[in-house]
C-alpha positions as CSV (number, residue, x, y, z in Angstrom):
1,M,-38.2,-216.9,102.8
2,T,-40.1,-214.0,104.7
3,W,-41.9,-210.7,103.7
4,G,-43.1,-208.1,105.7
5,F,-44.0,-204.4,105.9
6,D,-44.7,-201.7,108.2
7,L,-47.8,-200.6,108.2
8,R,-47.0,-196.8,109.8
9,L,-44.5,-196.8,106.9
10,L,-47.5,-196.9,104.6
11,Y,-49.4,-194.2,106.0
12,K,-46.6,-191.8,107.3
13,E,-48.1,-189.0,105.2
14,A,-51.6,-189.6,106.2
15,K,-53.4,-187.2,108.6
16,L,-54.0,-188.9,111.7
17,E,-57.5,-188.4,113.0
18,E,-58.5,-188.1,116.9
19,G,-60.5,-191.5,118.0
20,D,-63.3,-189.7,119.5
21,P,-65.1,-188.3,116.4
22,L,-64.9,-191.5,115.2
23,I,-66.8,-193.4,118.2
24,A,-69.3,-190.5,118.8
25,P,-72.7,-191.0,118.4
26,F,-74.6,-190.0,115.2
27,T,-75.8,-186.6,115.0
28,E,-79.1,-185.2,113.3
29,Q,-76.7,-183.0,110.7
30,V,-74.6,-186.0,109.8
31,A,-77.6,-188.4,109.1
32,R,-79.2,-185.9,107.1
33,Q,-76.0,-185.3,105.0
34,T,-75.4,-189.3,104.7
35,V,-78.9,-189.5,103.5
36,C,-79.3,-187.0,101.1
37,G,-75.9,-187.6,99.8
38,M,-76.4,-191.1,98.9
39,N,-77.3,-192.2,95.2
40,A,-81.0,-191.7,94.7
41,A,-81.6,-194.4,92.5
42,S,-79.8,-196.8,94.8
43,A,-81.3,-200.1,95.8
44,P,-84.0,-200.2,98.4
45,G,-83.0,-201.1,102.0
46,P,-84.0,-203.9,104.5
47,D,-87.6,-201.7,104.9
48,G,-87.9,-201.3,100.8
49,L,-87.3,-197.8,101.1
50,G,-84.3,-196.3,99.2
51,P,-82.1,-193.2,99.9
52,S,-84.6,-190.8,98.1
53,F,-87.6,-191.5,99.9
54,Y,-85.6,-190.6,103.3
55,A,-84.2,-187.7,101.7
56,A,-87.9,-186.4,100.7
57,T,-89.6,-187.0,103.7
58,W,-86.8,-186.0,106.4
59,E,-88.8,-183.8,108.6
60,T,-91.2,-187.0,108.8
61,S,-88.5,-190.0,109.0
62,K,-86.1,-188.3,111.0
63,Q,-87.1,-189.4,114.3
64,A,-87.2,-192.9,113.1
65,V,-83.9,-193.1,111.7
66,M,-82.2,-191.2,114.5
67,E,-84.0,-193.6,117.1
68,F,-82.5,-196.9,115.0
69,L,-79.0,-195.0,114.8
70,H,-78.9,-194.2,118.1
71,A,-80.2,-198.4,119.2
72,F,-77.2,-199.0,117.0
73,H,-74.5,-197.2,118.4
74,F,-75.5,-197.8,122.1
75,G,-76.0,-201.7,121.1
76,P,-79.5,-202.5,121.8
77,V,-80.5,-203.1,117.9
78,D,-80.6,-206.6,116.8
79,L,-78.8,-206.2,113.4
80,E,-79.0,-209.9,112.8
81,C,-82.8,-209.4,112.0
82,I,-82.7,-206.3,110.2
83,N,-80.9,-208.9,107.5
84,R,-83.4,-211.8,107.7
85,V,-85.0,-211.9,104.3
86,V,-86.9,-214.9,102.5
87,I,-86.7,-215.1,98.8
88,V,-89.8,-215.9,96.9
89,L,-91.1,-216.1,93.4
90,I,-94.2,-214.6,92.7
91,P,-96.1,-215.5,89.3
92,K,-96.5,-212.5,86.9
93,T,-98.7,-214.4,84.7
94,A,-101.0,-218.2,84.8
95,P,-99.6,-220.5,84.1
96,A,-96.0,-220.2,85.5
97,V,-94.1,-223.4,84.1
98,T,-90.8,-221.9,83.6
99,L,-88.8,-219.2,85.8
100,N,-89.4,-216.2,83.0
101,P,-92.9,-215.5,84.5
102,F,-92.1,-215.4,87.8
103,R,-90.9,-212.1,90.0
104,P,-88.3,-212.7,92.8
105,A,-89.4,-210.7,95.7
106,G,-87.6,-210.8,99.2
107,L,-89.9,-211.0,102.4
108,L,-88.3,-209.6,105.6
109,I,-89.1,-212.0,108.6
110,E,-88.7,-211.7,111.7
111,L,-88.1,-214.9,113.8
112,P,-88.5,-215.7,117.5
113,G,-85.3,-216.1,119.3
């Protein structure tokens, strides 16, 4: 017995979008709206800074954000590199002989190659 369905029927009521806006380069307006629309209390990104930092410092940080977004869009950014992290345990008190006195910290590293 085989089972199948037609995806076109699933989305027959959905409005079709043109593809061009979906693959267009990022604009400063869209980047700022996205940053300001994120949960300000969400976890920090790979750089250790959360959305609230970028929203509060947009006029200063927008150039770096836009450079990254353009590099992402056009391909030269090394996405694997921004996701490399080493987790280390830092003792909060001495002596640290059980896991409770340790605090995990993520260290971003750049590996050769």
